[in-house]
N, C-alpha and C positions, 0 to 999 in steps of 0.2 A: 576835429570834430570826431574822424574816423577812430583814433585813439583813444579819447573819453569813452565811448559807446565802448571799447574793448574792456576799458577797463572797470564800468560800470557792469559788464556780464560777467567776466573774472569775479567782482563783489557777490554778485547774484547766485553766481553758481559754485563758489568756491564751498560752501557749506554742504551742498549734495555731493560735490566730487568727493571730498573727505569721507562722507560717509558711507560710499561704496567701497568695497576690496578692489584693491587694484590688482589686475592681471601680469602678469610679467610676461611680454612675449618671447622670452626666453626660453619658456618652457609652452608645450603645445597643452590644451584644455579642452577637455570633453566635458559636456554638460554640465556647464557655467553657470545654471541657476542660481546657486546658492550665492554669487558672488554680481546676482543681477537684480535692478528694481522695477519694477511693472508699474503701468497707468494704463487704466479702462479709457480709453475714447469712446462714450458710446453712440455718438452720432458719425466718428470717423472722419471728423471735419479738420481735426488739428495737423499744422505743417510742424515739419522737423524743426523750423525755427523758434515756434510757439512754444514747442515742449522742453526746447534748451531753457528757454525762458519762464518753465514755470517754477515754482518752489520747492525743495527737495521734499517735503513732507508730503506732495503730492505721489511722488512715488512711495511703493511699499515693497521692501523687502520679499523677494520671491522665497527665498530662504527652503528651499529644495531642488534638486539636481534638474527636474524639469517641472515645465508650467504645466498647468491643466484648466482646462475653463469649460468643459465639453462644450456643447454646441451653442453659438454666439454672434449676434450681427454685430459685434461691438468689435472695435480695432484695439489690437493693443500693442503700446509701445515697452519694448524692454531697452534699458542701458546699461551700460554697463563700460567701466572705464580699465584702458590697460595702458601699460607702459614700454615704449620702446628706449633701451638704456644705451643702444648703437649711437653713432654718429651718422650713421645710415640710414635711408629710410628700409623698414623690412616689409616684405610680403608674407602672408597670411592666407591660409582658406579658411573664409565663415562660411558654415555650411548648416544642414537641418537634418535629423533623421529623417522625420516626417515628408513622405513624396507628395503627400498631398494638399498640402497647404498652397493656398491660391496665389496672393499677392504678397510678397517678401519685400519691404523696401531695406535698404542698408543704406543710413547715414553715418558718415565717421567728421566728426569734429577736430582737426587737427590743433597742436598745441598753439600755432599763429590765429586759430579762430576760422581758415577755412573749411567750407564743407564739401564732405564727396562724397556722391549720391549714386549707389548701386541697387539694381533691381533682380529678383529672379522669382520662381516659383511656380505652381502648377497653371496660373492663370496668364502666365507670360510664355512665348513662342519656347522651345526647347532651346534654342540659340541663345537666349538671354545669360546661359549659367557659364560661368567660367570654364566648367572642367564638364564634359559630355556626360554626365551618369547620372543615374536615378535620381539622386539625392539633391535639393535644390541646395545651390555654393554660388559665393560670388567672392574675386580675388581682392583682397582689402589692402592696401598699401598704407602705412603708418609709419609717419616722420618720428623723429627722433624727438624723446619726451612722453609728456602725458598726451592720451588724445581718451575722448568721450565717443563712445559709439551708441548709435540706438537702432533698433531692427524693430520695424514697424511689421506687424501680419492681421492679415484679414481675411478670412477664408469661411465658407459656408459648410466644409466638412467637420468633422470631430476636432478641437482646439486643443492639440497635443504639441507642445514644442520643446524643442531639443537641441540647444544652439550648442555648438563644437566651434573654438577656433585654435587650429593646426597648420602645421606647415604642410607645404603640396604633397611632399612625400607619406607622413602621417596618413593624412587623407585618402591617396590612391592605396595604402595599406589595406585602412579601415574599407574601403571599396571592394579592394578583393577579396577580403575575408567575408565581406557579406555576401559577396557573388561567389563564391565558393560552396558557403553555405545554403544559399538558394539554387546552386548547382546542384548540390547533392540532394535537396527535396524535389528538383523538377526532375533529375533524374530516376530519384525512385518512384515517383510516381507516373513519368513516362514509362518505365520499364512494367509495370504493375498494369498500365493501360494497352499495350501492345500485348503484355501476357494472355488478359481478359480477353482480348480482343481476337486473339490465336484461338483462346478456349472457346469463344464464341461461332468461331469460324467453322469448328467441330461441332459443338453441340446444339447450335441455333435456339438456343434459350432466349427468349424474352429478357429475363431480368441480368442475364449475361453482359447484352446488348445495353441496357439499362446503366448499369454499372458502368460500362467505358464512357457514356455520355457524362455520368456524375462526376468522374474522374477529368474529363477534358474540360468541362465547367470549371472542374475547380482550378487549372491550371491557366486557365483563360483569366479567373476570381483574382487569382493571386498575380497575374502578371500584368492585370491592373494596376491591385492594392500595391503593389511594390513599383508602379510606376516605368515599367518595363515597357509596357504597350507606349508611351508618350513618344519617345524618339521612332520608333516604328512606322504606329499611323496618324501620330497625330500631331508631329512635332510644329505644324504650323497653326494647328485648329485644339489649342487650349481647353475650352468648352468640350469640345469631343470627347477629351480626355477623363473630364469632369461624368461625363454621361456613363461613359465607358465603366467607370467604378461603380457607379450604382448600379447599373444595368448587369453588370458580371455577376454583382452579389443575386441577385434577384433571378439570374440566370442557374448559378448553383443552387440556390435552396429549391427552384422548380426541378432540377435534375435531382436530389436528393430525394425530392417526396415522389418523383417517378421510380426510382430504384427501390425504395423503402417499399412503396406499392407493389409493385412487380416481384422482388422478392420475398416478401412476407407473403403473397401469393393472396392479397385479401380479396381480389375478386372471387375467390373458388371458394377462402374459408371462412373470412369475415364480409359479407357484401356490405352490410352498414358500416364498418370500418372505411371500406372501401368508395364508398359514395360521399362518407367525411372527409379522406382524405384528398377526393377529388373534386369538392366543392375548393378545400382549402387551395390546392394546386390552379385552380381557376381564378382564384383570388389574387393568388401571388402574379399569375401572369397578365390579370388586369392591373395590380398595382404597378408592375414593371413598365407595362407598354404607359401610363399613364404620367409618366415622368414630365413632360411637358407641360401638363394640365397643374401636377402639384407643386410644379417647381422645382429646381436642383436640390436645395436645402432641405425641405421637406421629404424629398425620395431618397435622398443618401441616412437620412435620420431614421427611416421608416425601414432599408434595408437592414440596418445594423442591428434594430431592435429585432427584427423577425428572425434574422438570422440565427439567435439564441432561442427563440421560441419555436420554430420551426425542430430544430436541432433537440428540444425537448420533447416536441410531439413524435420524431420518429423514435426517441428514444423509450418514450412510451410505448409506441406501436411494437416495439423488439419485447420489451420486458412482457406484453400482453401474450406475444406469440409464443414466448419462452416458458410464461407460466398453462399456455396450453398445452405445452407438449412439442412443440416445434423444436428439435434437436438443433438444427441451423440456427437458430436464433440467437443460442448461446453467443458464437462468435459475432453475428451483426451486432449484440446487446452491447458487447464488452467494445466492438470497433464505433460503434454510436455512442457511448459514455466517453471513448477518446475525443473522437470529433465534437461533442457537446462540449466537453472541459476546455480546449483547444480555442472553439466557437468563444464559450462564453469569457475565458480568459482575455481573449482578445478586444472583443469588444466591450468590456468593461473597462480594458486600459484607455481606448480609443475613445471611450465617454466618459472619461477622468473620473470612473467608479472605484477603480483600485489606484495604485502606485504605478507610474509608470517604469517598466524595466523590460529587457531585451527580451529576457523568457519570456513574461507577459505578452507582450506586442507580437512576438512571434509565434504563440500559442498555437494557434490556427494549423500554422505549417506543420509544426510536428505532431500537433495532435492529428490532423488528416492524414501524416504519413502511417503512424501507427494505425489509424483509422483503416486507410487501405490495406494495409498489410492484415488486418484481421477481417474486413470484408473480403479480400482474397481466398482466405481461409474459408471464412464461413460460404464463400460460391462454390468451392473445391467441395466442401462438405454439403452442399445442396446438388452438386452434380452427382455426387457421389450415392446421396439418397435416391436420386430420379436413374441413376444406373441399378440401384438396386431394387428400386419399384418394377422397373421392366425385367430386370433377372426373375423378379417375384413372379411376376404379371407370366412369365416367358413360361418358367418352370410350371407355375399353377396351369397354365394352358397345356399343358404336355404331362402332367401328373392327374391320377385320379385321385379325387377329392377324400374317398372313401377308405383307401387301402394305401395311399402315398406311393403305388406304385405307378411305372410310366402307363398312359393311355394308349388307346390306338393314334393319336396323332403324334406320340413320343415315340411311337412304335415305328411309322410312318417318317420320320425325321432322324432317326436313327437309323434307319435301312440304309441310306446314303453312304453315313458313316462305312457303315459293314461292306458294302458292295465297293466302295473305293480301296478296301485294306484285301477282299477277297482278289482284286485286281493286279494289286503289286506282286502277288507270291502264289504257292502253294496254299489253296485253301483249306483250313479246316474249321468247322461251324458244325455246331449240332444245335437243334430247337427240339424243346419240349414243349408240348401244347397239352395243357393239365383241364378237367373238367370235374366237378363236384357232383358225383352221383346222387340223385333224388333233392335236389336241391328246390325244387318246387313244393315238396313234402314239407320241407323243413318250414318254407314260409307258409304254406296253409295251415299247417299245425300250430307251430309257434309265433307265428308272426311275422313281420318283414325286417322287427327290429333284430331278432335272433337270424333269418338272413344274413342282414349286414351284417353282425356278430360275428357269423362264421366266415365270411368274406375277409374282414380283417383278420380273424384267427390264421385262416390259411395265408394270408400275406405276409403274416407274422413268421411261421413257419417255415417259409421259400427261403427267408432270409438268412435262415440258420445255415443252409447247406449251401449258399453262392460263394462263389468266390469274390473277389473283389473287382474284377471285370466282368463278371457276367452279370446279365439284366436280367430285371423280369418286370412283366406287363399285366395288367388286367386289361385283357381284348374285348370285355362287356359280359354282363350277367356275370354266369359263373366262371366264364374261362379267363385261363393264366396260360402268359408264354415265356417260357425263358429260354434265353439265346446264350451259348457257353461258346467264345471263341477258344480255340485251341484247342477243342478237345475232339477226340475221336468219336464213332460211333458205339463201339463199347464203352467206353468211360462215359458215355452221356446214358445207355441203358442199365450201367450201374447204380447211377444219380437218381435214376427214375425209379429203378426198384428201393435203394433206402428212402427216397422222398415218400414213396406208396406206404413204407411201414412207419415211418415216421407220424407221419399224415392218419394212417389206420390207429396208432397206440395213443395217438395225442385229443382224445375228445375235446369238445367244445365246452366248457365251464359256463354255464347260462342260469342264471335263477338259482335254483339247488340243486338245479339237474347239470350231469355229464352226457352230451349228447355225441356219438359214436358217427362217424361220417367216414367216406370214404372217397377216392377221386379214381380218375381213369385217365390214363397218360400215355399219348404219343411221341414216339422219339423220331426223327428224321435226321441226315447228313447232310449238308449241303455239296454239291454236285455240280461243277463246273461244265456238265453236258446239256444240263437243264438249263430254258429258258427263263431267267428271271427270278427273282428272289420269293415271288407267290409260290414258284414248285415246292420249294423248302415248305412252306406251310402247308399247302394241299397234302403233302406225303405224311407231315405231322398229324395232320386232322384226319386222314385216313388211318395211320396207326392208331391214334387215341378211340376211334369207333372199332375199330376191333377189338381193341382192351375193352371198352364198353360192353358191346356184346359178348365175350369172354366173362364179364361180371354178371351180365344178367344171367347167362346160361348157369353160371356156377349157383346163382341165388334160388333160380327155377328147378335145378336138381337138389336143392339143399331145403325148397318147400316154400322159401319166403317169396310174399309177393313184391314184384318188381314195379316200382313208379317211377317211370320218366322222368327226366327233368323237364 
């Protein structure tokens, strides 16, 4: 009776078997989809015995290396034939590239009709795998002759299937190569994370910390996506690994929006876009936390679809910021473009919208490495901008806005520097205190615009006589100060005479007039016997007053009216 049933089974199955390409176990076979026929099981109720008894026309040749069925509730049966031409059994590793597939059942029908059942997948404990690696795998034994292999897969995740049948050595080599590539990606991201963390500790800029969080969330998402978190945290809890995968994607999207919002300074520059971005962020947080209510299947679908949409939104924000003149947005835009392309390619691959390829499957990894490099450049540029702004603000606080010379605050700051130098060795420093004669008369006669023009004119002439290490200050009103390091009193008095002559011979061009003017100059030399820096300035002021009195006497003797400043 048993023999009769075996013969009947052989008659029924012979056409199907002969219609399938035959895989020779003497070779290794990667991505064997072109040698596979597939059957959809919408209800997921068929057993292996039922499938083996089905007529061959119920199976559809896959015709491509990788099967793509997007999201589905159906179970799929993949069938292919193998031949062992040796006289002894041969062991092979059957494995799948996609680590997220939940339930993978392998049934091998030996030449004598006996069935061997194996199971793996993310829906089973990690210990169910023949070799403890992220890729789902089983160790299959093939007797001499021709065997039929059925692979049943059912999962709520993206339904992309790449079946491989190799020796254990080739399998381990493939895992090693994948591990090395993954290690390079993780190493690059981790290096950028630590680098930016150190920058944050130095700068205390909020966007720097936001970027550290963005990189950390990518590492978590990628580790979950590639199944590295499974043996570490969820070896006995496969459902936890599933939720980790979808939850990590939402965490990554939220971290990306926080960084985008912070880096582009939307709160200060674009309040309306800040509110829109914040609303989107809160929606993502809500969707991420509502996984148990939505169900895992819908939750993971939403996470993959939103990953492309959020990346496109961040890219749009960067494009707008660059259009509005934000210099640092250049690198942000390029980095976001790289991340967007990588994310979209991977998302389209796992959703079966583009043909499966290792490069498109791993595009998000490579894209975000480039993204990380460009974003680091963007952050450096942003830090440089902030430093330039602080320097500019500091310089402006020490600089007279009208003349461009140092102001009184700048004078006070630089006094400390000079005091330190004077304390180190024999001091040589002179000061020239300069006052414009009859400056009030200029304002009263020609207006304050003429007075401002005169102050700018004098400041420009001072710059013509100063050495590189000399410093000029506008002390207030029409009073200027020159500090001359390394010059003695005789040299300083000579400079004062040349300066007085230059100013007297260079009238102010004002409208259609050339307004003559003069100055009074007081000269003093630093003395270590005096108490404090102010003594130098007091003596210069006293010398300038004497010079002004001499100027007034000269004008009185010549009959000119004297107008005090």
